[in-house]
C-alpha positions in Angstrom: 0.6 -12.6 13.1 1.1 -15.8 11.1 3.0 -18.6 12.7 6.4 -19.7 11.5 4.9 -22.4 9.2 2.9 -19.9 7.2 3.9 -17.4 4.6 3.9 -13.7 5.3 0.5 -12.8 3.9 0.0 -9.2 2.6 -3.3 -8.0 1.2 -2.9 -5.5 -1.6 -5.8 -3.5 -2.8 -5.6 -1.1 -5.8 -8.3 1.5 -6.2 -9.0 4.0 -9.0 -6.8 6.9 -7.8 -3.9 7.9 -10.0 -0.7 6.1 -9.0 -1.6 2.6 -10.0 2.1 1.9 -10.5 2.5 1.7 -6.7 0.2 -1.2 -6.3 1.7 -2.8 -9.4 5.3 -2.5 -8.1 4.2 -3.9 -4.7 2.9 -7.0 -6.3 6.0 -7.4 -8.4 8.5 -6.8 -5.6 6.7 -8.7 -2.9 6.2 -11.6 -5.3 9.9 -11.9 -5.7 10.6 -12.2 -2.0 10.6 -15.8 -0.7 8.1 -16.5 2.0 5.7 -13.7 1.1 2.2 -14.4 -0.2 0.2 -11.6 -1.8 -3.6 -11.4 -1.9 -5.0 -8.9 -4.4 -8.3 -7.0 -4.7 -8.9 -4.6 -7.6 -11.7 -2.0 -7.7 -13.5 -1.5 -11.0 -12.0 1.9 -11.3 -8.5 0.5 -10.7 -8.8 -1.7 -13.8 -9.4 1.5 -15.9 -6.6 3.4 -14.2 -4.1 0.5 -14.6 -4.8 0.4 -18.3 -4.6 4.2 -18.7 -1.4 4.6 -16.7 0.5 1.3 -17.3 -1.2 -0.2 -20.4 -1.8 -3.5 -18.4 -5.0 -5.4 -18.5 -6.7 -6.9 -15.5 -5.5 -10.5 -16.2 -1.9 -9.3 -16.5 -2.0 -7.6 -13.1 -3.9 -10.4 -11.4 -1.2 -12.8 -12.7 1.3 -11.1 -10.4 -0.6 -12.0 -7.2 -0.5 -15.4 -5.5 -4.3 -15.2 -4.7 -6.9 -12.9 -6.4 -10.2 -12.0 -4.7 -13.2 -10.4 -6.4 -14.3 -7.0 -5.2 -17.8 -8.1 -4.4 -16.9 -11.4 -2.8 -17.7 -10.6 0.8 -17.3 -14.3 1.6 -13.6 -14.3 0.7 -11.1 -15.4 3.2 -9.7 -11.9 3.7 -13.1 -10.8 4.9 -12.7 -12.7 8.2 -10.4 -11.9 11.1 -9.7 -15.6 11.4 -7.6 -15.3 8.2 -4.1 -14.7 9.4 -2.1 -12.0 7.7 0.5 -9.4 8.4 -1.8 -6.6 7.2 -2.9 -4.7 4.1 -1.8 -2.0 1.8 -4.2 0.1 -0.3 -2.0 1.4 -3.1 -3.1 3.8 -4.3 -6.0 4.7 -2.0 -8.8 6.9 -3.4 -10.5 9.5 -1.2 -13.7 7.5 -1.6 -12.0 4.4 -0.2 -10.4 6.4 2.6 -13.8 7.8 3.6 -15.3 4.3 3.6 -12.5 2.9 5.8 -12.7 5.9 8.1 -16.4 5.4 8.7 -16.4 1.6 8.8 -18.7 1.2 5.8 -17.4 -2.2 4.6 -19.3 -1.8 1.4 -17.0 -4.0 -0.7 -14.2 -6.5 -0.1 -11.5 -3.8 -0.1 -13.1 -1.8 2.7 -14.2 -4.9 4.5 -10.7 -6.3 4.5 -9.4 -3.0 5.7 -11.9 -3.0 8.5 -10.8 -6.5 9.5 -7.2 -5.5 9.6 -8.0 -2.6 11.9 -10.2 -4.6 14.2 -7.6 -7.3 14.5 -4.9 -4.6 15.3 -2.8 -5.5 12.2 -0.9 -3.1 9.9 -3.0 -1.1 7.5 -1.2 1.3 5.2 -3.2 3.7 3.0 -1.2 5.3 0.1 -3.6 8.1 -0.3 -3.5 10.0 -3.6 -5.1 13.4 -3.9 -3.9 17.0 -3.9 -4.7 19.4 -2.4 -6.6 17.9 0.5 -9.9 19.3 1.7 -11.1 19.2 5.3 -13.1 16.0 4.8 -9.9 14.3 3.5 -7.9 15.5 6.4 -10.5 14.5 9.0 -10.8 11.0 7.4 -7.1 10.6 7.5 -7.1 11.6 11.2 -9.9 9.1 11.9 -7.9 6.2 10.3 -4.8 7.2 12.2 -6.7 7.2 15.5 -7.9 3.7 14.7 -4.3 2.5 14.2 -3.9 2.8 10.4 -1.0 4.5 8.7 -1.5 7.3 6.2 1.3 7.1 3.7 1.0 9.5 0.8 3.5 8.4 -1.9 5.6 11.5 -1.8 9.0 11.3 -3.6 12.3 11.8 -1.9 15.4 13.2 -3.5 18.3 12.7 -1.1 19.2 9.5 -2.8 19.5 11.3 -6.2 16.9 9.2 -8.2 17.7 9.0 -11.9 14.2 8.0 -13.1 10.6 7.8 -12.1 11.0 4.1 -11.6 13.7 4.7 -8.9 11.4 7.1 -7.2 8.5 4.7 -7.2 10.7 1.8 -5.9 12.1 3.9 -3.1 8.6 4.7 -1.9 7.4 1.1 -2.2 10.5 0.0 -0.3 9.5 2.3 2.6 6.1 0.7 2.6 7.6 -2.8 2.7 9.8 -1.6 5.6 6.6 -1.1 7.6 5.9 -4.8 7.6 9.4 -5.7 8.7 10.1 -7.6 5.5 13.8 -7.7 4.4 14.7 -6.4 1.0 17.4 -4.6 -0.9 15.2 -2.4 -3.1 16.5 1.0 -2.3 19.5 2.7 -0.6 19.2 3.6 3.1 20.1 6.9 4.6 23.5 6.9 6.3 23.6 10.6 7.3 24.9 13.6 5.5 28.3 13.6 3.9 30.9 15.4 6.0 31.3 18.2 3.5 27.6 18.9 3.7 27.3 18.7 7.5 30.4 20.6 8.6 29.6 24.1 9.5 26.1 23.8 8.2 23.2 26.0 9.2 20.4 24.4 11.1 17.1 24.3 9.1 
């Protein structure tokens, strides 16, 4: 973990799976929190997906990060365990990237940085995006979990009565930020069922 004189460093990788908005919102929201420094890596497919789903170009997305690293720059700071960080989020995480992380391939800076986070026992969160899952997907998710990573499919919740897709995205991103112990006020928290709903209810 970084010492008190350093910012909270979070590595954010965006791959080509659908759901580019999750990585985008992480950059926007973490960038607005004092004391947090974001390090971004985009895959080639992520650039295409970002444009398709959000209309944003590479330079616009990169401008949201404090530091940008190139996908094939294996000599980047985040490729070394001596680089202090709180961890990494891959948002969204394609099945190809999941497989590479699960098998320790380190074939580009995204998978190398993830490997570093795992070996240094830091927080790794994979927002995997695919449905339905096949057996290879499930086994790879199990492997990453056994290594200490967190599999976090960006599944929407409805108990807070979201009024828009943006609210659903922000609630999911807020849950990811919670995993790093970073304070925020991005989404309402669960305070239990209302008395009218819980009184005399039937167990699920």
